[in-house]
VOBA-1610 file (N, C-alpha, C; in pm, whole numbers, padded with zeros to 5 digits, always signed):
BEGIN
Met+00086-00117+00000Met+00000+00000+00000Met+00090+00123+00000Gly+00064+00212-00092Gly+00142+00333-00100Gly+00066+00453-00047Leu+00137+00562-00031Leu+00077+00685+00016Leu-00032+00732-00080Arg-00010+00713-00207Arg-00109+00753-00308Arg-00242+00680-00285Asp-00236+00550-00251Asp-00359+00473-00225Asp-00436+00531-00107Val-00363+00569-00003Val-00428+00625+00115Val-00490+00760+00082Leu-00414+00845+00014Leu-00462+00979-00018Leu-00585+00978-00107Phe-00593+00882-00198Phe-00706+00877-00290Phe-00815+00782-00246Gly-00809+00737-00121Gly-00918+00659-00064Gly-00925+00514-00106Lys-00823+00463-00170Lys-00826+00324-00213Lys-00800+00229-00096Lys-00727+00276+00001Lys-00697+00195+00119Lys-00706+00285+00241Lys-00741+00226+00354Lys-00745+00300+00479Lys-00621+00266+00559Leu-00571+00364+00631Leu-00462+00337+00723Leu-00513+00247+00834Ser-00430+00155+00879Ser-00475+00069+00987Ser-00476+00147+01118Ala-00570+00111+01202Ala-00582+00176+01332Ala-00470+00127+01424Pro-00433+00207+01523Pro-00332+00160+01618Pro-00380+00032+01687Ser-00287-00052+01722Ser-00320-00179+01785Ser-00379-00157+01924Ala-00492-00218+01949Ala-00553-00210+02082Ala-00471-00289+02183Glu-00381-00374+02134Glu-00296-00454+02223Glu-00199-00364+02301Arg-00177-00242+02255Arg-00088-00150+02325Arg-00139-00118+02465Leu-00267-00140+02485Leu-00328-00118+02616Leu-00260-00203+02723Phe-00214-00323+02685Phe-00155-00415+02782Phe-00018-00368+02832Ala+00040-00266+02771Ala+00166-00211+02821Ala+00149-00158+02963Leu+00027-00122+02999Leu+00002-00071+03133Leu+00035-00176+03240Thr+00010-00302+03210Thr+00039-00406+03310Thr+00190-00420+03333Thr+00271-00396+03230Thr+00416-00403+03251Thr+00469-00278+03321Ala+00399-00167+03307Ala+00439-00043+03374Ala+00396-00041+03520Ala+00320-00140+03564Ala+00268-00143+03701Ala+00380-00140+03805Val+00492-00205+03777Val+00603-00208+03873Val+00660-00067+03891Thr+00681+00004+03780Thr+00731+00141+03787Thr+00631+00231+03859Leu+00504+00215+03827Leu+00401+00296+03894Leu+00406+00277+04045Asp+00423+00153+04088Asp+00422+00121+04230Asp+00553+00160+04298Thr+00665+00108+04248Thr+00792+00126+04319Thr+00853+00265+04303Glu+00851+00320+04182Glu+00914+00450+04160Glu+00822+00569+04188Leu+00693+00549+04165Leu+00600+00662+04176Leu+00505+00650+04295Gly+00501+00535+04360Gly+00414+00517+04476Gly+00266+00515+04441Leu+00233+00478+04317Leu+00094+00477+04273Leu+00042+00335+04263Lys-00076+00314+04318Lys-00142+00185+04313Lys-00280+00202+04251Thr-00328+00098+04186Thr-00460+00107+04126Thr-00565+00135+04233Ser-00664+00213+04196Ser-00776+00239+04286Ser-00880+00128+04275Gly-00858+00036+04182Gly-00953-00073+04161Gly-01057-00042+04056Ala-01033+00064+03977Ala-01132+00100+03875Ala-01065+00140+03744Gly-01123+00092+03637Gly-01084+00130+03502Gly-01212+00143+03422Ala-01206+00202+03304Ala-01329+00221+03227Ala-01300+00239+03079Val-01402+00215+03000Val-01400+00244+02857Val-01503+00354+02834Ser-01463+00456+02761Ser-01555+00565+02727Ser-01582+00560+02578Phe-01709+00583+02541Phe-01744+00584+02400Phe-01854+00683+02374Lys-01862+00726+02248Lys-01963+00822+02207Lys-02100+00756+02216Pro-02200+00832+02255Pro-02335+00775+02259Pro-02382+00738+02119Leu-02467+00642+02113Leu-02521+00594+01986Leu-02648+00668+01951Ser-02682+00671+01823Ser-02809+00729+01782Ser-02921+00642+01836Ala-03041+00693+01839Ala-03155+00621+01898Ala-03177+00484+01833Gly-03172+00478+01701Gly-03193+00350+01631Gly-03082+00251+01658Asp-02958+00298+01654Asp-02845+00211+01682Asp-02846+00167+01827Phe-02889+00256+01916Phe-02889+00223+02058Phe-02984+00108+02088Val-03102+00108+02028Val-03198+00001+02050Val-03138-00133+02006Arg-03072-00133+01890Arg-03010-00255+01839Arg-02894-00299+01928Ala-02815-00203+01974Ala-02695-00235+02049Ala-02720-00264+02196Arg-02832-00220+02248Arg-02857-00233+02392Arg-02848-00378+02439Ser-02915-00469+02369Ser-02910-00609+02412Ser-02771-00667+02385Asp-02707-00627+02273Asp-02571-00674+02246Asp-02476-00628+02357Leu-02490-00504+02399Leu-02405-00448+02503Leu-02428-00521+02636Gln-02552-00546+02669Gln-02581-00616+02794Gln-02523-00757+02792Gln-02535-00827+02680Gln-02476-00961+02669Gln-02325-00954+02681Leu-02264-00854+02620Leu-02120-00836+02627Leu-02076-00815+02772Leu-02146-00727+02844Leu-02110-00699+02983Leu-02122-00824+03069Glu-02229-00899+03051Glu-02248-01021+03129Glu-02139-01122+03099Ser-02101-01134+02972Ser-01997-01228+02931Ser-01862-01190+02990Val-01824-01063+02979Val-01695-01017+03031Val-01691-01032+03183Ala-01800-00997+03250Ala-01805-01010+03396Ala-01790-01156+03439Ala-01854-01246+03367Ala-01846-01388+03401Ala-01704-01441+03380Glu-01639-01399+03273Glu-01504-01448+03243Glu-01398-01389+03335Ser-01411-01261+03367Ser-01304-01194+03441Ser-01327-01191+03592Gly-01450-01206+03634Gly-01480-01193+03776Gly-01489-01048+03821Ser-01474-00955+03728Ser-01483-00813+03758Ser-01629-00770+03764Lys-01653-00659+03833Lys-01788-00601+03835Lys-01791-00492+03729Leu-01893-00496+03645Leu-01907-00398+03539Leu-02037-00322+03554Glu-02032-00194+03523Glu-02153-00112+03525Glu-02147-00010+03413Gln-02263+00024+03363Gln-02270+00125+03257Gln-02314+00256+03319Arg-02244+00365+03284Arg-02276+00498+03337Arg-02267+00599+03224Asp-02327+00713+03243Asp-02315+00825+03151Asp-02260+00944+03230Asp-02183+01029+03164Asp-02131+01147+03231Asp-02214+01269+03193Ser-02181+01383+03252Ser-02259+01505+03228Ser-02239+01560+03087Phe-02139+01510+03014Phe-02115+01552+02876Phe-02187+01464+02776Gly-02256+01361+02826Gly-02333+01273+02739Gly-02257+01154+02684Phe-02136+01129+02735Phe-02061+01012+02691Phe-02097+00892+02776Ser-02090+00774+02716Ser-02120+00651+02787Ser-01990+00588+02837Trp-02000+00522+02951Trp-01885+00459+03014Trp-01922+00317+03056Ile-01829+00225+03040Ile-01839+00093+03100Ile-01730+00092+03206Val-01769+00091+03332Val-01674+00095+03443Val-01647-00047+03490Val-01519-00079+03503Val-01474-00210+03550Val-01417-00193+03690Arg-01470-00267+03784Arg-01420-00262+03922Arg-01355-00396+03953Asp-01226-00390+03983Asp-01149-00509+04016Asp-01022-00462+04087Pro-00984-00524+04197Pro-00864-00478+04268Pro-00734-00508+04195Asp-00735-00598+04098Asp-00615-00638+04026Asp-00604-00560+03894Leu-00494-00488+03875Leu-00477-00406+03754Leu-00479-00491+03628Glu-00414-00605+03631Glu-00412-00690+03512Glu-00553-00734+03473Asp-00636-00767+03572Asp-00774-00805+03543Asp-00854-00686+03489Gln-00827-00566+03542Gln-00894-00446+03491Gln-00861-00425+03344Val-00732-00432+03311Val-00689-00409+03173Val-00750-00515+03081Thr-00749-00640+03126Thr-00806-00748+03045Thr-00956-00726+03022Ala-01029-00689+03126Ala-01173-00666+03113Ala-01202-00545+03025Val-01126-00436+03041Val-01144-00317+02957Val-01117-00353+02811His-01012-00428+02787His-00980-00470+02650His-01092-00557+02593Ala-01146-00648+02673Ala-01255-00734+02627Ala-01379-00653+02591Val-01411-00553+02673Val-01527-00467+02644Val-01503-00391+02514Ala-01384-00332+02499Ala-01353-00255+02377Ala-01357-00346+02254Ser-01302-00466+02267Ser-01303-00561+02155Ser-01446-00601+02119Gly-01529-00622+02221Gly-01669-00656+02197Gly-01744-00544+02127Leu-01717-00421+02166Leu-01780-00307+02099Leu-01735-00299+01953Glu-01607-00325+01928Glu-01557-00325+01791Glu-01623-00434+01708Glu-01636-00553+01765Glu-01695-00666+01693Glu-01841-00643+01658Thr-01911-00565+01739Thr-02052-00538+01710Thr-02069-00413+01622Gly-01957-00361+01570Gly-01964-00251+01475Gly-01955-00112+01535Phe-01915-00102+01661Phe-01909+00029+01725Phe-01767+00071+01759Gly-01669+00017+01687Gly-01530+00052+01710Gly-01501+00200+01689Glu-01569+00261+01594Glu-01549+00404+01568Glu-01599+00491+01684Gln-01684+00435+01768Gln-01740+00509+01881Gln-01644+00513+02000Leu-01544+00423+02003Leu-01451+00416+02116Leu-01370+00544+02127Leu-01363+00598+02248Leu-01285+00719+02271Leu-01159+00689+02351Ala-01175+00634+02471Ala-01060+00615+02558Ala-01085+00506+02661Ala-00975+00452+02711Ala-00977+00367+02829Ala-00908+00449+02938Val-00961+00442+03060Val-00909+00524+03169Val-00888+00435+03291Phe-00773+00454+03357Phe-00741+00378+03477Phe-00701+00476+03587Arg-00759+00458+03704Arg-00733+00551+03816Arg-00633+00490+03913Phe-00538+00575+03955Phe-00436+00535+04051Phe-00436+00633+04168Glu-00399+00583+04285Glu-00393+00665+04406Glu-00257+00648+04470Gly-00224+00741+04559Gly-00098+00734+04631Gly-00020+00864+04624Gly-00061+00951+04538Gly+00004+01082+04525Gly-00080+01189+04593Lys-00042+01311+04570Lys-00115+01426+04625Lys-00258+01432+04570His-00273+01395+04443His-00403+01393+04376His-00419+01258+04307Pro-00542+01218+04275Pro-00558+01096+04196Pro-00492+01114+04060Val-00438+01005+04008Val-00374+01005+03877Val-00455+00914+03786Tyr-00486+00964+03668Tyr-00556+00885+03568Tyr-00460+00863+03451Leu-00448+00739+03409Leu-00376+00710+03286Leu-00481+00683+03181Val-00479+00765+03077Val-00580+00762+02972Val-00517+00702+02847Tyr-00587+00607+02786Tyr-00541+00546+02661Tyr-00638+00589+02551Gly-00590+00666+02455Gly-00672+00711+02343Gly-00673+00607+02232Tyr-00789+00553+02202Tyr-00800+00448+02101Tyr-00763+00496+01961Lys-00791+00620+01928Lys-00763+00669+01793Lys-00613+00681+01766Arg-00535+00713+01869Arg-00391+00735+01852Arg-00308+00618+01905Gly-00369+00531+01985Gly-00296+00417+02038Gly-00188+00455+02138Ala-00215+00557+02219Ala-00114+00604+02314Ala-00181+00649+02445Phe-00100+00649+02550Phe-00144+00692+02683Phe-00105+00836+02708Trp-00173+00899+02802Trp-00128+01025+02858Trp-00177+01031+03003Pro-00099+01097+03090Pro-00142+01112+03229Pro-00237+01231+03243Phe-00329+01218+03334Phe-00422+01326+03366Phe-00430+01335+03517Val-00395+01452+03572Val-00394+01471+03717Val-00479+01594+03752Pro-00610+01573+03781Pro-00693+01686+03822Pro-00659+01725+03965Thr-00665+01854+03993Thr-00630+01902+04128Thr-00749+01907+04222Gly-00869+01889+04169Gly-00988+01897+04253Gly-01044+02038+04263Asp-00973+02134+04205Asp-01017+02274+04205Asp-01087+02305+04074Gly-01210+02261+04060Gly-01284+02285+03937Gly-01223+02210+03820Gln-01191+02282+03714Gln-01137+02222+03592Gln-00985+02244+03582Asn-00914+02238+03693Asn-00770+02258+03694Asn-00698+02124+03701Arg-00577+02124+03647Arg-00496+02003+03648Arg-00352+02038+03681Asp-00278+01940+03728Asp-00138+01958+03767Asp-00050+01921+03648Asn-00022+02020+03563Asn+00058+01997+03442Asn+00200+01952+03473Ala+00259+02006+03579Ala+00396+01968+03614Ala+00403+01819+03649Glu+00309+01770+03727Glu+00308+01629+03762Glu+00282+01542+03639Glu+00194+01588+03551Glu+00167+01513+03429Glu+00294+01498+03344Leu+00371+01605+03331Leu+00495+01599+03254Leu+00600+01510+03321Glu+00604+01513+03453Glu+00695+01425+03526Glu+00657+01278+03505Leu+00527+01249+03509Leu+00480+01112+03484Leu+00516+01068+03341Lys+00499+01158+03246Lys+00536+01128+03107Lys+00681+01087+03099Ala+00769+01166+03160Ala+00913+01139+03155Ala+00947+01004+03219Lys+00879+00969+03326Lys+00910+00845+03396Lys+00846+00721+03334Leu+00739+00740+03257Leu+00666+00625+03204Leu+00689+00598+03055Glu+00743+00694+02983Glu+00750+00676+02838Glu+00846+00567+02793Arg+00930+00517+02883Arg+01014+00402+02849Arg+00931+00273+02843Glu+00819+00272+02915Glu+00739+00149+02925Glu+00603+00158+02857Leu+00553+00279+02841Leu+00421+00298+02780Leu+00434+00376+02650Pro+00348+00346+02552Pro+00342+00435+02436Pro+00271+00564+02480Val+00346+00672+02495Val+00293+00797+02547Val+00267+00893+02432Glu+00150+00956+02433Glu+00114+01056+02332Glu+00213+01172+02340Gln+00283+01199+02231Gln+00384+01304+02230Gln+00325+01444+02206Asp+00209+01451+02144Asp+00144+01579+02117Asp+00063+01619+02240Leu+00118+01711+02320Leu+00054+01750+02446Leu-00084+01814+02425Ser-00110+01867+02307Ser-00241+01927+02282Ser-00351+01821+02276Arg-00312+01695+02268Arg-00409+01585+02265Arg-00430+01522+02403Trp-00369+01577+02505Trp-00385+01527+02641Trp-00513+01584+02700Phe-00625+01529+02658Phe-00754+01579+02701Phe-00781+01543+02847Gly-00839+01637+02919Gly-00878+01613+03058Gly-01014+01549+03065Leu-01026+01449+03149Leu-01155+01379+03166Leu-01206+01411+03307Phe-01250+01534+03324Phe-01287+01582+03458Phe-01411+01514+03514Asp-01495+01459+03430Asp-01619+01401+03479Asp-01619+01248+03466Ala-01500+01188+03465Ala-01491+01042+03454Ala-01554+00978+03577Pro-01645+00883+03559Pro-01716+00824+03673Pro-01638+00711+03741Leu-01511+00735+03771Leu-01428+00635+03840Leu-01405+00674+03984
//
């Protein structure tokens, strides 16, 4: 496939591998030992809401998917919506590896049912610092970025986020374009 094929619509560029999400499990040692961060026991998948017609069709598929993933992983799953109108599948499990596996299974299930384009991000919450730390995985770019809200409205600790980037980019695919480090202030984790 050449650049000309992509430019003229003959071929689509392949999406980043969703398998990159599993890099978080290998970074767990660094998060714990070097940064003092431990999982809060919650991770989630965020996706764009579906149109009314698609939602009716997908509702039973989504419920079956959630029941299947919960049965296989032993994690507790719940569906929530945020104040911005985005849908979330929240995974509650004390083990980070199980969280990542369940989040990946949910995202894969959504892709298989035709809603892969709706996937926005996977989010994992960590505690142990001055503020909660969220590691966000953007499905469109296939990379992580740290998000550290300060609790003061819509403010974030940019200095800590940059420090986390420097310490984690050896182990995680980190988004290099800082303008894409979106804050998820209303994440239901």
